[in-house]
N, C-alpha and C positions, 0 to 999 in steps of 0.2 A: 504493499500500499505505501503511496505518496503521503510523505510526511508535511501534506498542507495545512493541517495544524497549522504547525509552526512556522503558517508563512507569515511576515510580517508583525512578530508581536507587537501588541500594542499597549504602551504608556502613553497616560493622559498627564504627566507630570509637565511644568515649564520647566526651558532649559535654566542654569541660574548665570545672573551673572558673571563674568572676569575682570579680571581688574583692568582701570584705565591704561590706555596703551596696547593692548592686546592684540593682534590682527592675524588675518588666516596667512600661514607660509606662504610665504615666498619663495619665487623660483630664482635660481643661483644665479649670481650678476652676471654670469657670461653668454646668458640665455637672452636672445634678439627677438623681437618683434614685427608682426608684418602683415600685412591686410590683401589678402588674396585674391584677386578678383576670376572665379570661375565658376562655370554650369550656370550664370545668370545672378551671382549676389557673391558676396565678398565675405572671405572668410576671415575672421581674426586667430592671429597663428603664435606661438612663442616656439620658437627652437634652437636649440646648442646642442652643445659632446658632437664625437664624431665615433665613427664604427658605423656598424649596420645598424640601419636604423627601424625605429620602433616607435608606432603611431599609438597614443593615448587619447581614446575618445571618454565622454561624459556623459553624462545622462542629465535627466530634471531632477532642477533643484537647487541644482550646481551647476557650473561652471567649468572650464578646462584647469582653471584654478585651485581646483580639488586633488590635483596631481604632480603635484610643487615636491611633497616628499619622494615620493615613486623617480622623477626626473631628477631629483639628483643625484641619486642613489645610481640610475643609468646611465649617465650623461658621463662617467667616467670611460664606457669601453662602447656608446650608441649614440648614434645620430638620436635625439627624444623629438619629435614632432609634437603640437599638444593646440588641436584645432579649438576652437569654440564652436556647434554646431551651430545650422544655420538657423536664427532668428535668436538667440539665443546668446547671453553673453556679450560679447561686444562685436559680436560678427553682426551684417547687416539683415533688416528684417524683413523680407520678401513676402508679397503676399499667399506665393504657393510655391509647392516642392518638398511640402514635410514628407512627404510619401520617403521609405529609410533608399530605395534603388537608386531614386535623385539624388538623396543624402551623398552614396554610396561615390556616387558621381564628385560629389563635393571633396571628397577624400582622395578620389584619383587627381583632379585637380590641383589639389592641395601637392600631391608627390610629385607631378609634373613641374609646378614649377617652384618645386627647391630642389629639383634634379634626382627625386629618389627613385628608383625602379621599383624596389619589393623593398618590405616591413611586415616586422610583427606587429600584429595587434593586442593590445590591450583595453578591453573597454568594459562599462558599468552600465546598467541601467538601460535607456535608452539607446548610447553609446554600443550597447550588446546586441539592439538588432539594427544599424548601419554597419556594424563591423559584418556582423553576418552575410548581408547583402552584399556587402564588398567583396568578401573571400566567395560568396557565389558567384558575382559576374567579374573577377578581377582576381580567380581564384589562382592564379601563377605569379602575382604579385606578393599574396602573400606567404611568411615564412610559418610562426607557429602563430595561437589566437589563443589567447587566457580572455572571456568570458565571465563577469563578475555579476553575481546575485539581482536575475532578472527575466525573466521570460523572452522568447523569438517569437511574435506573432506566425502562428498556422502551424508549428513545429509543437512536437509534442504532443502534453500534455495541456495543448494552450484552451482548449475550449473548458476546459475543466477546472484550471487555474482562475477564469475572468468570472468564475462562481463565487470567487473572494470577497465579500463585502467591503474589506477591505480597498480592492482595487476598482470602489466607486468613480473615483478620477477619468479614470478609462473615456467615460461616459461623459462627464461633465464638460460642457463646454459653449460654444455659440456666443452672440449679441449681449443676450441677457445677462452669462453669468461671466461675461469677460466687463460689464458694467457693475455688478455685484462685487468684484474684489478690485478695482480700479482705487487707487492710493487704500488698500486692503488688502495688497501683497502679501505682506509678512505675515498675517494672524493663517491667510491660505496656505503658507508653507510651513509655517510653523505646526500646523496637524501631519505635515509629512514628515516632517523633522523629530515631529515626539513618537507620531506614533509607531514607524518604519524605524526606530532605532531599540536595541535592547535595551540604554538607558539613558534615555534626552538629552541629559546632563555632558555627555561626551561631543556633542552638536553644541559647540557653545557659542555665544551670544557673538563673538567677531566675527563667526563664518559666518549665522546668523544673518547679523546687519550688512555683512555684505553682499551677499548672494538676494538678501530682499533688496538692496539699491541695484543690482544688476536687474531683477526680474523687472524690476518698476520703471525703466526703462520705457520709451512708447513702441510698443507693437511687441514687448517680450513676451507679456502674458500671452497674445493672440499665436503668435510663436509657441508657444507651451501647448494651447490646446490642440492646435495645427498640429503637433506632433502626437494626441493621443489619438488625434481623429483620423488620422490617417492609419492605424491599425487596422483597418479590415482590408486595405489596400494590401499592406503588406503581409495579412496572410495569408490573398489571393495569392500576391508572390510567390511567396516561400514554398506555398504546396503546391503551386505550378511546378515547381523548381523540381521541387521530392519526387513530385507523378513523373516527369519526365527521367527520372531513375538516376538523379546526382546526387552526388554527398561528399562533404569535408574532407579532403584527405590527409590535410594538414594535422601536426598533433597540435591535439585541442586542451587545454586547463578550463574544467566549469568548477567555478568556485562559488561557495554562496559562502554568505554570513550562517552563527551558529544558531543566530535566532530570528530568521529571516528565512531565504529561498533553501538552505542547506544542500541535502544531497540531490535535492530536483533540480540543481541547476544542470546537476549531471546525467540526471535521468531526462531534461526535455535536449541536450545534446547529443546522449547517443544516440538520438531517433534521427539524428541528420549528421553525423561525423561518424569517423570509422575507429579513430585513434587519440580517446575522451580518459583525462586523467580526470579525476574526483578531487573537491581540495575544500575546506568549511576554514575559515577565518573563525579563531575561537574569542567566545564571548562578547561577538559582533552578531549586532542586525544587519538594517542593508548598506547604512551611510560607513561602510569599509575604511577608509583614509582619515573619518574622523573618530572612529571608535575604535579601531585597532591598526594605525597607519603603519608597525613597525611588522608586525604580523604579515599583513599585506605586502610589505613592500619585499622581506624577506622569502615569502613563498610567489610572487610575481618573478622576483631576480634568479632564485632556485632554477621554475621551470625555461626561462630562455635561455640560462646557461646550459642547461640540459639538452636542450634542443637546437644549440646556433644554424646560424641561416646556412644553406649549402649554398 
């Protein structure tokens, strides 16, 4: 039986304030930023380091800023590329293109602009879905693939996962909903940061203020709702790819938070990939880089070291 009862354990407590001056961990000082025009939009990208490339893709409720601790670890022997997904963070807010197949082309465009032919992928939440679409359609450009704590539309137990009441937000959107949350972005996002954490205090006040400010930018909440609204099309695209007899052949590391998606992450990926390793981030809910960054970094690093790009 899938352990879906443990999916996204709910906690209602609010996060405690942190000391004045605390901030989201910054990227290493040698990292650069660039606005890359591609595929009809502009993607904000952080990049640095040298060696085989690795692309880090974030999810909803955060931006590429979440990956700073992992980027600092990997840059010594990897070229690390960290985009903000279209419509989120400091990337442009286009009116459409939020299906994951289109966003996979955004990733390809970023790699092309940086002169990178092949990369490992490390993804979280909606980043899993974008990364999966990229691995489907640009398979030769992916070395190994680390997916962390979120399902993939149309893959494995997708329909059963959708029944979980904690995922109500998958169907929440539209003009009236945007009006409801305008100016109240922090209230809306706190619900996710609290309910999807093993302990809400680990998603600290500095991080909440940082991301709430970015999601209050014009067009950001519309873009976030659009990411979810595209799931039906994403499921159609993924099912068609699987029905044609395709599967992922690269090494896949399916990681779940112990108090969140847990071993179900590996169940999902075994429905679409041949070489799947299961991993669990101990003591963590969904927000792995806030709740247990040291374990997450160690796990990702060990997997990439064990599967160097050929």
